[in-house]
C-alpha positions as a printed NumPy array, in Angstrom:
array([[ 20.074,  50.151, -34.811],
       [ 23.122,  48.981, -33.11 ],
       [ 22.458,  51.058, -30.033],
       [ 18.874,  49.7  , -29.952],
       [ 20.192,  46.165, -30.158],
       [ 22.586,  46.908, -27.32 ],
       [ 19.809,  48.339, -25.161],
       [ 17.426,  45.443, -25.872],
       [ 20.089,  42.792, -25.265],
       [ 21.122,  44.62 , -22.078],
       [ 17.53 ,  44.619, -20.821],
       [ 17.084,  40.959, -21.751],
       [ 20.433,  40.175, -20.135],
       [ 19.244,  41.749, -16.89 ],
       [ 15.966,  39.829, -17.089],
       [ 17.313,  36.479, -18.297],
       [ 19.975,  36.083, -15.596],
       [ 17.488,  35.998, -12.668],
       [ 15.185,  33.744, -14.692],
       [ 18.074,  31.349, -15.414],
       [ 19.056,  31.37 , -11.71 ],
       [ 15.44 ,  30.693, -10.652],
       [ 15.216,  27.887, -13.191],
       [ 18.494,  26.391, -11.91 ],
       [ 17.213,  26.47 ,  -8.29 ],
       [ 13.908,  24.855,  -9.293],
       [ 15.772,  22.141, -11.18 ],
       [ 17.917,  21.466,  -8.106],
       [ 14.787,  21.244,  -5.92 ],
       [ 13.211,  18.706,  -8.279],
       [ 16.444,  16.675,  -8.421],
       [ 16.642,  16.658,  -4.609],
       [ 13.019,  15.533,  -4.362],
       [ 13.727,  12.745,  -6.861],
       [ 16.759,  11.62 ,  -4.844],
       [ 14.717,  11.683,  -1.651],
       [ 11.946,   9.606,  -3.248],
       [ 14.524,   7.155,  -4.567],
       [ 16.115,   6.814,  -1.086],
       [ 12.657,   6.279,   0.442],
       [ 11.885,   3.62 ,  -2.153],
       [ 15.176,   1.835,  -1.432],
       [ 14.433,   1.994,   2.297],
       [ 10.956,   0.521,   1.738],
       [ 12.466,  -2.299,  -0.321],
       [ 14.996,  -3.042,   2.425],
       [ 12.215,  -3.061,   5.039],
       [ 10.176,  -5.455,   2.9  ],
       [ 13.201,  -7.745,   2.429],
       [ 13.839,  -7.701,   6.173],
       [ 10.183,  -8.533,   6.863],
       [ 10.303, -11.446,   4.443],
       [ 13.472, -12.755,   6.069],
       [ 11.959, -12.471,   9.559],
       [  8.835, -14.285,   8.371],
       [ 10.965, -17.086,   6.919],
       [ 12.859, -17.379,  10.192],
       [  9.599, -17.375,  12.146],
       [  8.183, -20.169,  10.001],
       [ 11.377, -22.163,  10.478],
       [ 11.321, -21.604,  14.248],
       [  7.691, -22.746,  14.451],
       [  8.441, -25.82 ,  12.348],
       [ 11.369, -26.636,  14.618],
       [  9.179, -26.114,  17.679],
       [  6.552, -28.517,  16.324],
       [  9.217, -31.099,  15.455],
       [ 10.687, -30.83 ,  18.941],
       [  7.228, -31.233,  20.464],
       [  6.603, -34.35 ,  18.404],
       [ 10.025, -35.784,  19.275],
       [  9.421, -35.102,  22.961],
       [  6.244, -37.183,  22.827],
       [  8.459, -40.245,  22.997],
       [  9.661, -39.271,  26.464],
       [  6.461, -38.184,  28.217],
       [  3.071, -39.573,  29.143],
       [  1.278, -36.346,  28.168],
       [  0.32 , -37.522,  24.722],
       [ -1.062, -40.834,  25.98 ],
       [ -3.048, -39.   ,  28.647],
       [ -4.538, -36.596,  26.111],
       [ -5.346, -39.399,  23.686],
       [ -7.21 , -41.209,  26.472],
       [ -9.055, -38.031,  27.508],
       [-10.161, -37.384,  23.925],
       [-10.99 , -41.011,  23.203],
       [-13.251, -41.602,  26.207],
       [-16.1  , -39.324,  25.011],
       [-15.69 , -40.671,  21.488],
       [-16.195, -44.239,  22.65 ],
       [-18.966, -43.355,  25.114],
       [-20.883, -41.534,  22.351],
       [-21.481, -44.919,  20.695],
       [-23.074, -46.364,  23.832],
       [-26.708, -45.178,  23.932],
       [-26.894, -45.184,  27.751],
       [-23.787, -42.949,  27.957],
       [-24.755, -40.418,  25.29 ],
       [-26.57 , -38.084,  27.722],
       [-23.467, -37.994,  29.932],
       [-21.22 , -37.155,  26.964],
       [-23.616, -34.442,  25.806],
       [-23.933, -32.989,  29.324],
       [-20.155, -33.039,  29.681],
       [-19.663, -31.027,  26.512],
       [-22.398, -28.613,  27.556],
       [-20.578, -28.147,  30.867],
       [-17.311, -27.449,  29.019],
       [-19.083, -24.703,  27.046],
       [-19.773, -22.893,  30.324],
       [-16.128, -22.787,  31.399],
       [-14.258, -19.487,  30.978],
       [-12.962, -18.836,  27.499],
       [ -9.371, -18.528,  28.764],
       [ -9.63 , -22.058,  30.172],
       [-10.824, -23.532,  26.868],
       [ -8.065, -21.744,  24.979],
       [ -5.563, -22.969,  27.548],
       [ -6.661, -26.567,  27.018],
       [ -6.46 , -26.069,  23.247],
       [ -2.962, -24.626,  23.647],
       [ -1.851, -27.617,  25.697],
       [ -3.176, -30.033,  23.086],
       [ -1.68 , -28.067,  20.199],
       [  1.731, -27.815,  21.849],
       [  1.756, -31.454,  22.905],
       [  0.909, -32.795,  19.477],
       [  2.952, -30.221,  17.552],
       [ -0.085, -28.531,  15.996],
       [  0.789, -24.865,  16.523],
       [  0.278, -24.318,  12.771],
       [ -3.396, -25.188,  13.248],
       [ -3.955, -22.217,  15.556],
       [ -2.986, -19.87 ,  12.739],
       [ -5.374, -21.503,  10.312],
       [ -8.415, -21.103,  12.589],
       [ -7.571, -17.503,  13.641],
       [ -8.706, -17.809,  17.241]])
């Protein structure tokens, strides 16, 4: 029996060594894949953190821009001019004889190129520090 045991353990020894080596290589592959996934996850988290920080800075820059625009109103006539321009049709709309002129004026504005209307909106928004409003209407 002892020779049979020696033969069987020799055969199993020959078979088990390659199996153990294959198993070790497979384990290393899985560990490397896990490390790669972990590094990718850490990179994604860092990208997300960077995006959040940039968004915070962008919000702060826009808020500063709007504050500067409002502070600059004290030193220019732009805001008074725009208030007058926007107030004239408002007042004229309450005068029955002027209503057709107000309506025709707004109809004429509708026929201007879109870029012109957006330009006028941009001027008004920048002058009155309303850049935040443009984001809310998603033009």
